[in-house]
C-alpha positions, 0 to 999 in steps of 0.5 A, a space after each residue: 430501149 433508152 430507159 434500158 441504157 440509163 439503168 445499165 449506167 447507173 448500176 456501172 456507176 454504183 458497181 464502181 463505187 462500190 468497187 472503189 470504197 473496198 479497195 481504198 478500205 482493203 488499202 488502209 486495212 494492209 496499211 495498218 500494222 498487223 497485231 498478232 493475237 495475243 498468246 496465252 499466260 500459261 498453257 492450257 491446263 496448267 492451273 489443274 495440273 498444278 492444283 493436283 501437284 504434292 509439291 508447292 508450284 509456282 509459274 514465273 514469266 520472263 520478267 521474273 512475275 509470278 503468274 500463277 502459284 498454287 495455295 500452298 506456295 503462298 502459304 509456304 511463304 516462296 510467293 509474296 504478292 507477284 514476286 518469288 522469295 527467296 532471292 536464291 530462289 529467284 538465282 536458280 530461276 535465272 540460271 535455267 531461264 539462261 541455259 535451259 537446264 532444270 536445277 535443283 537446290 536445298 534454300 532457307 525460307 525466312 519466316 517471321 517470329 519462327 525458324 526458317 523452312 527448309 525447302 527443296 526446290 526443283 526449277 525447270 523450263 516450262 515454255 520458252 518463256 514460262 518457268 516451273 518452280 516445285 517447291 517441298 517443305 523438308 523442314 520437318 524431315 530436316 528436324 527428324 534427321 538432326 534428332 536422329 543424328 543427335 540421338 545416335 552420337 549421344 547414345 554411343 557417347 553415353 554407352 563409351 563412358 561405363 564401358 570405359 569405366 568397367 574396363 579400367 576397373 576390370 584391369 584395376 581388378 586384374 592388378 589387385 588380385 592379391 589385396 582382397 579390400 581393393 577387389 571388393 571396392 572395385 567390384 562394387 563400383 564395376 556393378 554400379 556401372 553395369 547397372 548404369 549400362 543396364 538402365 541406359 539400354 533398357 531406357 533406349 529401348 522403352 524410348 524406341 518404342 514409345 517414339 510414335 505416341 501411338 495408344 498401347 495395345 496393352 491398355 487396361 484399367 489401372 487404380 492409381 493408388 496402386 501405382 503411386 505406391 509401387 512408384 514410391 517404394 522404388 524409391 524408398 530405399 533411397 529416399 531413406 538413405 538421404 533422409 529425405 521424407 517421401 510420402 503419397 497421397 491419393 484419392 480413393 477410387 481413382 482409375 486411368 486406362 492405359 499401359 501399366 508398364 509404360 505408367 508405371 515407369 513414367 511415374 517412378 521416373 518422375 518420383 526417381 528424379 525427385 529423390 536424387 536431385 533434392 538435398 538430404 532432409 528434403 521433403 518429396 509429395 506424390 499426390 494423386 486427385 480428380 480434376 473434372 474429366 482427368 487425373 493429375 499425378 504430381 510428384 513436387 519436391 523442394 530441391 535444387 530447382 530448374 532455370 526458366 531458360 532450361 524448362 522448354 528443354 528438359 524433356 529432350 533426349 539425354 538433355 541434362 540441366 546440369 551434365 556434372 551432377 547428372 554424371 555424378 548421379 548415374 542419370 541418363 538424360 532419358 527419364 523425363 523424355 520417356 515420361 513425356 512420350 508415355 503421357 502422349 501415348 496413353 492420351 495425356 499430357 505432362 506439366 512442370 513447374 520449377 524455381 531455382 532454390 524453391 524445388 519442382 513440380 511434374 504433373 501426369 496429367 491422363 484421362 480418368 476413366 469412369 467405372 461402367 456398369 456393363 463392366 462388373 462382373 456377373 
């Protein structure tokens, strides 16, 4: 009996000690500051959504630090390390954080050793503390729009010139109806202006067809010798009138695969330009030769030449090295642009060399066509 009391007393002491320990532990735990569970940097699934977006995407926190950024955003240059660039984009983020309203803006993103990118940005709240930036590179679209505006303005200007001249000449003819010599003189000038207008309209049509640089559905095997002969024949009258020695040399059995009408226009444009911009008594040489897997058609002259600073622009639509001289010769500024697009549309390129006072050399480089046995007629 006495042993039972001793055992019960021991159990009571142990239980009391355990309760005292737990009470003190709980008291100490409650006295410690309670840390809230760490909130995730971004909502779950955000990274998967960012990677699926067509636009470049960036997530920025409350201190303007970049938490997440898609690969295109880094490649575009709007994210450098953990910072958003340029400053205009950061300003937009802060405005959205301040009032919670989504905003859009066009910003220029500087690019080292290159023209800045035109970027359209949309900035919106992602959570109470995170901001989402969506950016789209519209540099190419901006360039196309600029070209379109310039093209429309240039076409309008170029059409206006011959139309205005024809109107004035028609009035002169009306007033000089009793003077046969004057009527004949004005009429011949009207015909020349009409030809210039027709040429301009036709070149605009040709250029609109070529602008996509797509291989033509009218492709056929073309004998290069015939192509060169036709182009030279096209300018022979003008060459003889200026005393220009126009000659051609073509390797035998050269063939290319392409659109005959397009290539005829391109080679004829090059020969015509060489004759037009060469002085009286000059030489113009047209050569065609095989170079590995290519055929090179070169038109060389010893005319006025082109300054090196202008060479990068001569293939632009309506661009003229000497506008005054182009007006006097009736040039439209579209010929070389057509040559460039014809080359691209037929799988080739165009090369140019020129020195002021020494002359110019333009070369169409086109894939050579190898005659196949199965093409022979039985």
